[in-house]
matplotlib code that plots the C-alpha trace (Angstrom):
import matplotlib.pyplot as plt

x = [36.5, 35.2, 32.7, 29.1, 28.9, 25.5, 22.1, 19.4, 15.8, 14.0, 10.5, 8.8, 10.2, 7.8, 7.4, 7.1, 4.7, 4.6, 2.6, 4.7, 2.0, 3.6, 7.0, 5.4, 3.4, 6.4, 8.5, 5.7, 5.7, 9.4, 11.9, 13.0, 16.4, 17.7, 19.9, 21.3, 23.1, 24.8, 21.4, 21.0, 24.2, 23.6, 21.9, 25.2, 27.0, 28.3, 27.1, 25.7, 26.9, 23.9, 21.2, 20.7, 24.2, 25.7, 29.5, 29.4, 28.4, 32.0, 34.1, 35.0, 35.8, 39.1, 39.0, 40.8, 42.6, 44.0, 45.0, 46.9, 48.6, 49.6, 51.8, 50.8, 47.2, 47.8, 49.5, 46.6, 44.1, 45.9, 46.3, 42.6, 41.5, 43.8, 42.0, 38.6, 39.1, 39.0, 35.4, 34.5, 35.9, 33.6, 30.4, 27.8, 24.7, 21.5, 17.9, 17.9, 20.7, 19.2, 15.9, 17.5, 19.3, 16.0, 14.2, 17.0, 16.8, 13.1, 13.6, 12.0, 15.1, 16.9, 19.9, 21.5, 23.6, 25.2, 26.9, 28.4, 32.0, 31.4, 30.5, 27.6, 25.1, 27.4, 28.0, 24.2, 24.1, 23.2, 24.7, 25.8, 26.0, 27.5, 29.8, 29.3, 32.0, 34.2, 35.1, 37.2, 38.5, 40.8, 43.8, 45.1, 48.5, 48.1, 51.5, 51.4, 47.7, 48.1, 45.5, 46.0, 43.7, 43.1, 43.8, 47.4, 47.9, 46.5, 49.1, 51.9, 50.7, 50.5, 54.2, 55.6, 53.2, 53.4, 51.3, 49.2, 45.8, 44.4, 40.8, 38.8, 36.0, 33.9, 34.0, 32.7, 30.9, 34.1, 36.0, 37.8, 38.2, 38.1, 41.6, 43.4, 46.8, 48.3, 46.8, 48.1, 51.6, 54.4, 52.2, 54.1, 52.6, 53.9, 54.4, 53.2, 55.1, 55.2, 56.6, 57.0, 54.2, 51.4, 48.6, 44.9, 41.8, 39.9, 37.1, 35.8, 36.8, 34.8, 35.9, 36.8, 34.8, 33.1, 34.8, 32.8, 32.3, 30.8, 28.5, 27.4, 26.5, 24.4, 22.6, 21.9, 20.4, 18.1, 16.9, 16.0, 14.3, 10.5, 11.0, 13.9, 13.8, 16.2, 17.1, 18.9, 20.3, 20.0, 20.9, 23.0, 25.8, 25.2, 26.7, 23.4, 21.0, 21.6, 20.1, 16.9, 16.7, 17.2, 14.5, 12.0, 12.7, 12.1, 8.8, 10.1, 8.5, 10.9, 10.2, 12.4, 12.7, 14.6, 13.7, 14.9, 14.0, 16.2, 17.4, 15.4, 12.0, 10.5, 11.2, 9.6, 6.1, 6.6, 9.1, 8.6, 10.0, 10.7, 13.8, 15.0, 15.4, 11.9, 10.4, 12.0, 11.3, 7.6, 7.6, 9.2, 6.5, 3.7, 5.2, 5.9, 9.6, 11.7, 14.8, 17.1, 16.0, 19.7, 23.2, 24.8, 26.4, 29.5, 31.9, 31.8, 34.0, 37.6, 38.2, 40.9, 43.6, 42.2, 38.7]
y = [323.5, 326.4, 328.8, 328.9, 331.4, 330.5, 329.2, 327.5, 327.7, 324.4, 324.2, 327.1, 330.4, 333.0, 336.0, 338.3, 341.2, 344.9, 345.7, 348.0, 348.3, 345.8, 347.6, 351.0, 349.5, 347.9, 351.1, 353.2, 351.1, 351.6, 349.1, 348.0, 346.4, 346.8, 344.1, 345.4, 343.7, 344.5, 345.2, 348.5, 349.9, 348.9, 352.3, 353.9, 352.1, 349.2, 345.9, 343.1, 339.5, 337.5, 339.7, 340.2, 340.7, 340.1, 339.7, 336.0, 335.3, 336.3, 336.5, 334.3, 336.4, 336.1, 333.7, 334.2, 330.9, 331.8, 335.3, 334.2, 331.2, 332.4, 335.5, 335.5, 335.5, 338.5, 340.3, 339.7, 340.8, 344.1, 344.9, 344.4, 346.0, 349.1, 349.7, 349.0, 351.3, 354.3, 353.4, 352.8, 356.2, 357.9, 356.1, 358.1, 357.2, 356.7, 357.1, 353.8, 354.7, 358.2, 356.6, 354.3, 357.3, 359.2, 356.4, 356.3, 360.1, 359.8, 357.0, 354.2, 352.0, 350.2, 349.5, 348.9, 345.9, 345.9, 343.1, 345.8, 347.1, 350.4, 352.7, 354.3, 354.0, 356.1, 358.5, 359.0, 359.9, 356.6, 356.3, 353.2, 351.0, 347.6, 346.7, 343.0, 342.3, 345.2, 348.3, 348.6, 352.0, 350.5, 348.2, 345.7, 344.1, 340.3, 340.2, 343.0, 343.9, 347.6, 349.5, 352.2, 354.2, 352.7, 356.1, 355.9, 352.5, 353.8, 356.5, 354.0, 351.7, 354.6, 355.4, 352.0, 351.2, 354.4, 354.3, 351.3, 352.0, 348.9, 348.9, 346.5, 344.3, 345.1, 346.1, 343.8, 344.5, 343.9, 346.5, 343.9, 344.8, 342.1, 342.0, 339.3, 338.0, 339.9, 343.1, 342.5, 342.1, 342.9, 344.9, 345.4, 345.0, 347.1, 345.8, 347.1, 350.3, 349.2, 345.7, 344.9, 342.3, 341.3, 343.9, 342.9, 345.1, 345.2, 343.1, 339.6, 337.6, 334.6, 331.6, 333.9, 334.2, 337.4, 338.4, 336.8, 340.0, 341.6, 338.7, 338.7, 342.4, 341.7, 338.8, 341.2, 343.7, 341.0, 340.1, 343.8, 344.4, 344.3, 343.6, 342.6, 344.3, 342.8, 345.2, 344.0, 340.7, 337.2, 335.9, 333.2, 333.2, 332.2, 335.4, 337.2, 334.3, 333.4, 336.6, 336.0, 332.5, 333.9, 336.5, 334.0, 331.5, 334.2, 335.2, 338.5, 339.4, 339.3, 341.5, 341.4, 343.9, 342.2, 341.8, 338.2, 335.2, 334.9, 332.0, 333.5, 333.8, 330.9, 332.7, 336.0, 337.3, 338.9, 339.7, 342.9, 342.6, 346.2, 348.4, 349.5, 353.2, 353.6, 351.3, 353.0, 356.5, 355.4, 354.2, 357.4, 359.4, 357.3, 357.9, 361.6, 361.2, 363.6, 361.9, 365.0, 367.2, 367.8, 367.0, 363.6, 363.5, 361.7, 362.4, 360.5, 357.4, 358.6, 358.8, 356.8, 358.2, 359.8, 360.2]
z = [106.1, 104.0, 105.5, 104.4, 101.6, 100.0, 101.0, 98.9, 100.2, 100.4, 98.9, 97.1, 98.4, 99.6, 97.3, 100.3, 100.7, 100.0, 103.1, 105.4, 108.0, 110.4, 110.2, 110.9, 113.8, 115.4, 115.0, 116.3, 119.5, 120.1, 121.4, 118.0, 117.4, 113.9, 112.3, 109.0, 106.2, 102.9, 101.2, 103.0, 101.4, 97.8, 97.2, 98.3, 95.5, 97.5, 96.1, 98.2, 98.2, 97.2, 95.6, 91.9, 90.5, 93.9, 94.2, 95.1, 91.5, 90.4, 93.6, 96.6, 99.6, 101.4, 104.4, 107.6, 107.1, 103.7, 104.9, 107.9, 106.3, 102.8, 102.2, 98.5, 99.5, 101.7, 98.9, 96.6, 99.2, 100.0, 96.3, 95.7, 99.0, 98.4, 95.2, 96.6, 99.5, 97.2, 96.3, 99.9, 100.9, 98.5, 99.6, 101.4, 103.5, 101.5, 102.5, 104.3, 106.6, 107.2, 108.1, 110.7, 112.2, 112.3, 114.0, 116.6, 117.2, 117.9, 120.5, 118.4, 118.5, 121.3, 119.2, 115.8, 114.9, 111.5, 109.6, 107.3, 107.6, 105.8, 108.7, 106.8, 109.7, 111.9, 109.0, 108.8, 112.5, 114.2, 117.6, 119.6, 116.5, 117.0, 114.1, 114.3, 111.7, 112.5, 110.4, 107.3, 108.3, 111.0, 110.7, 113.4, 113.7, 114.1, 116.0, 118.5, 118.5, 117.8, 115.8, 113.2, 110.8, 107.4, 105.9, 107.2, 105.7, 102.4, 102.3, 103.0, 100.3, 97.8, 98.5, 97.9, 95.0, 93.0, 89.8, 90.9, 89.4, 87.5, 86.4, 88.6, 87.3, 90.3, 94.0, 96.7, 100.1, 102.0, 100.0, 98.0, 94.3, 91.5, 90.0, 88.1, 89.3, 86.4, 87.6, 91.1, 89.6, 92.1, 94.6, 97.8, 101.3, 104.2, 107.8, 111.1, 112.1, 115.7, 115.5, 111.8, 112.0, 109.7, 109.2, 108.7, 108.3, 111.6, 110.1, 110.7, 107.6, 106.5, 108.6, 111.5, 114.8, 116.0, 119.3, 122.2, 124.1, 120.9, 120.3, 124.0, 123.7, 120.7, 122.5, 125.4, 122.9, 121.5, 125.0, 125.7, 122.4, 121.8, 118.1, 115.8, 112.4, 109.8, 107.0, 103.8, 105.0, 103.5, 106.9, 105.2, 107.7, 111.3, 112.8, 112.0, 111.8, 115.4, 116.6, 114.6, 116.1, 119.6, 119.1, 117.7, 120.5, 123.1, 121.5, 120.1, 116.7, 113.8, 110.8, 107.6, 104.8, 102.0, 98.4, 98.2, 100.4, 103.5, 105.6, 108.5, 106.8, 108.7, 112.0, 110.8, 111.0, 107.6, 104.9, 103.0, 99.5, 98.7, 98.1, 101.5, 100.8, 99.5, 102.2, 105.1, 103.7, 103.4, 107.0, 108.3, 106.5, 108.1, 111.5, 111.0, 111.4, 109.2, 107.8, 107.6, 110.5, 111.5, 110.3, 111.0, 114.5, 113.2, 110.4, 107.1, 106.6, 105.9, 102.2, 100.5, 98.3, 95.2, 96.7]

ax = plt.figure().add_subplot(projection="3d")
ax.plot(x, y, z, "-o")
ax.set_aspect("equal")
plt.show()
């Protein structure tokens, strides 16, 4: 069974609003839990899945089932991901990420859950971020369970695939570049250095389950929050939508900032249809919260080869 990759709204979709007052009011009261999606990283040069020009219009993401069952699929994935990692390594936080970090520094948030795998919230200075779908900058062995830095794997892949530099048709939110089978060619995959097993990025693929303890931690954050603020997510997949449903069922206000309709709109008090960077900068100004009052507390995501 293929995972849900798209969602079609029933009836006439709401155009959304441009009124940021409810968002500013909620943040001003504190206790806000942020749930972010790919839309918050588009201004950093990382495309989303489903927005205008989103990657799903040309690309089907790798599924866990295909990756684990098919060595050829793994080879195609690692060839494309190796190339895409170079773009991910150069990405830097944008105004949206910096605003979320600033809200956290001023005590307005009770947590940040991100569906993204790019590490840009942490690079902007946000602390205690829950990476719901993992991080692309770490690799796990499916056989022995050992972890290693993605930078280390990139170096190893460079060594055995010298001169591999095809031009990709596009880069996707999961770091997977669009390459043809001809461009993949005879790309070589390397094994785990500990046991010789199969390596996988430490991310939750489509069709894979979020680790139960991580999902439980997120549910606890929703219970503790006064408001759930969704930033840049279509909420198409259940891994994020379930927290919106949980908040609504518990009587917690749900606010969404996303230019396009989302699967969670019917649970929300409002959906603000504005670009995230501009919207969150506006809200920060209304609340007197400076975006760049100090340097980020964490390092940037590690750059890939050639970055």
